[in-house]
N, C-alpha and C positions, 0 to 999 in steps of 0.2 A: 153178424153177417153184414149188416149195413155199414158198420165202421170199417170192415175190411175192404169193401168196394170203394169207399172214399179214399182209403190209403192207396189203393192201386191207381186210381185216377190221378192222385197227386203225384205219384211216381212217374206216370206217363207224361204229365204236364212238365215236370222238371226235366225229363229226358228231351222232350221236344224243345224246351227253352234253351238248354245247353247246346243242342244240335244246331239250332238257328244261329246262336252266337258263333259257333265254330265255322259255320258256312259263311257268315258275313266276314269273319276274319280272313278266311281263305280268299274270298273275292277281292278284299282290299290288298292282299299281298301279291296277287297275280298281276303282272304288268299288262297294261291295256295296249292293244294293237291298234294303231291308227290306220287310216285308209292307205291304199297302195301308193298314191301320189304324195303322201305326207313325208316319205323318206327324203332327206336332203341328199343330193348327189355327192356332197362333200363327205358323207359318211362311207361312201364306197371308194376304196383306194386302188382297185385293180383296173386293168384295161377294159374299156367299154366297147363291146361288140354289138350290142343292141340294148333296147329298153323293153322290159316286160310291162306292158300296158294294155288297158282295155280300149284305149283311144285308137281309132283307125288313122294313125299318123305315121309318116316316115320322114327321114331327113336325107337330103342330098348333100354330099360333101364333094368339093372340087379342090384338089390339091394343085396349087399354082406356084411353080418355080420355072416353068417354061410354057410354051404354047401361047405366048402373049397375044398373037394375032387372032386367036379364036375367042379370047375372053369377052370382047364387046358383044359379039353375036350371041354367045351363051347367056350373057347377062340380059340382053334384049329379049331372048326367048322366055327366060324366067319372069321378067317383068310383064311381058305380054300375056302370060298365062296366070298371072297373079299368084305366083308361088314363091316361097322363100327357100334359100339354100345357105350353106355355110362354106365360104371360100377359105380354105386353109392356106394361108399365105407364107411363103418363104420370106424371111426378113430382108434379104438382099434384093429379092424381086420387088417387094413392096417399096423399098427405098428408090429403086430405079424407075418405078411406074406409079408415082403418087396420084396422078390424075385418075387412073383406073381404080385405084383403091378408094378414092373419094366417090367415084361413080357407084361402086358396090355399096358403100355406106349409104349414099343418097337413095339407092333403090331399096333399102331396107334389108339388105343381106347381112348375115353375120360374118364377121371377120375373125377367123381362128388363127392359131399359131402353128406353123409347119417347120419350125427351126429356122435358123438364119441362113446357113450356107448349104443345106441339104446334105449333111454329113452322115456317115454311118454311126449313129449315136450309141449303139451298143458297144462300140469300141472306145468310147470317150469316158473320161472320169466324171464324177458327180459335178464338180465345179465347171467342167467344160460343157456338160449338158445344161447346167443352169445358165451359163453364159449364152448358149444358143437360144434358149427360151427367152431370157431377159432382153437380149439384143433385138429379137423380133418384136417383143412387146413394146419396147421403146420406139422402134421404127414405126410400127402401126399406130401407136398412140400419138407420135409426133405428127403423123399425117391426118389422123381423124379425131384426135382428142379422146379416144376410147381404147381401153386395154382389151385385148382378146381374152376370152374366158375359157376357151378349150384348146387343147394341144393334140395335134396329130403327128406322131414321130415320122421322120423321113424314112422311106422304104418300108414302113410298117414295122420297123425294128424296135424292140424294147427288151430290157432285162430288168433286174431289180434296181440297178443304178438309175436307169431312165425313169422307172416308175417313181423312185424316190425323188428325183428332180422335179417331176410333174407335181408330185404331192407337195414338195417344198414351195413350188410356185402357185399352189392352190388351184391347179388346173386339171380337170379330168383328162386322162389319156384316152383319146378316141381312136378306135379301130374301125371295123366295118362288118356288116352282115353280108352284104352283096358286093362283090368285086366285079365291076364291068369289064375289066381287063382291056379297057379302051386304048391303052398305050400300044397294044400289040397290033401290027399292021394287018394281021389276018382277021381281026375282030371287025366285022362289018357293022354298019349302023343297025341292021336287023338283028344281029347276034347280041349286040349290046342291049337293045330293047328287050329281047327275049330273056336274057339273063336276069334282068331286073324284074320283069313281070312274073316269071316262074317262081321267084323266091320272095316276092312281095309279101310282107306280113306286118302287122301292127308293131311299131317300135323299131323297124329295120333302119339301118344306116347304109347308104349306098356310096361307094367310092368311085369317083370319076376324076378325069383330068381334062384340061382344055386341048382337045384334038379335033380335027376335022370330022372324024367318025362320031365323036360325042356331039358335036354341033348338029350333025345331021340326025342323030338318033333322038335328041332331047325333045323336040316338039311332040312327036308321036308317043314317046314314053310318058311324058308328063300328062298328055291327054288321056292315055289309057289308064294311068293310075287314078286320075280324077274320076273317070267313068266307073272305076271300081270302088269309089267312095273314099279314097285316101286323101288326106290333107298333107301337103308337103310343107314342113316347118324347119326351123333352124335346129341344130343339134342342142343348143342350150334350152330351147323350148321343149324339145322332145324329152330331155332329161327331167323336166318338171312334171311330166305326164305319167311317170311310173318308176320302176326300179331298174337302174342300170345293172347289166350283168356281163360277165366275161364269157358267157355261153353264146356263141354265134349261131 
């Protein structure tokens, strides 16, 4: 009887030992997941409509190919409120207004790429899309010494060819979470502000243009977002705070 008990105990010990070895092997084979912000934006190849993040941060983007007269005032408002934004620059516009481009850079704003001649890029070949991106990068770098890191397609148009061009240029294709529709004459400053505040969320990207309505809406909008605890950062900074997604 005594010998039988010892045998049973030995069998249980062996089973426990082998189970522990199997468990360790499984743990070593399972890929370890890093924190949310550890994913590189370069690993995501689709259009970016927002960033999934726990940080209470948003990014303002301002597409600039016209509305030059409103740019200085918009820039002054951003500086006065100590917030950052990303100016998506048309290459032809940047070449024609180098002093304003340098002012944006000096103020700490991000300078993005909005194509060279604001063409309907979905109708262009891959090479033509690359030319639009590269000409703009060359124009902005020639003025500031710094290459744009992000690309916003003109008219918000994209297809597989445009996406491939952006990927080849190693630039995330940036869309938006919130469209202010500030180019529409019926969009009052109050309506612009309301559109942004109603859809404000961590990781949101806001689309704007240099218009008189935007100029008027911006101070109250920035103040209200700040009061809600939002930090307004550049698109490139926002991309480091979480996971980019095509889900707007």
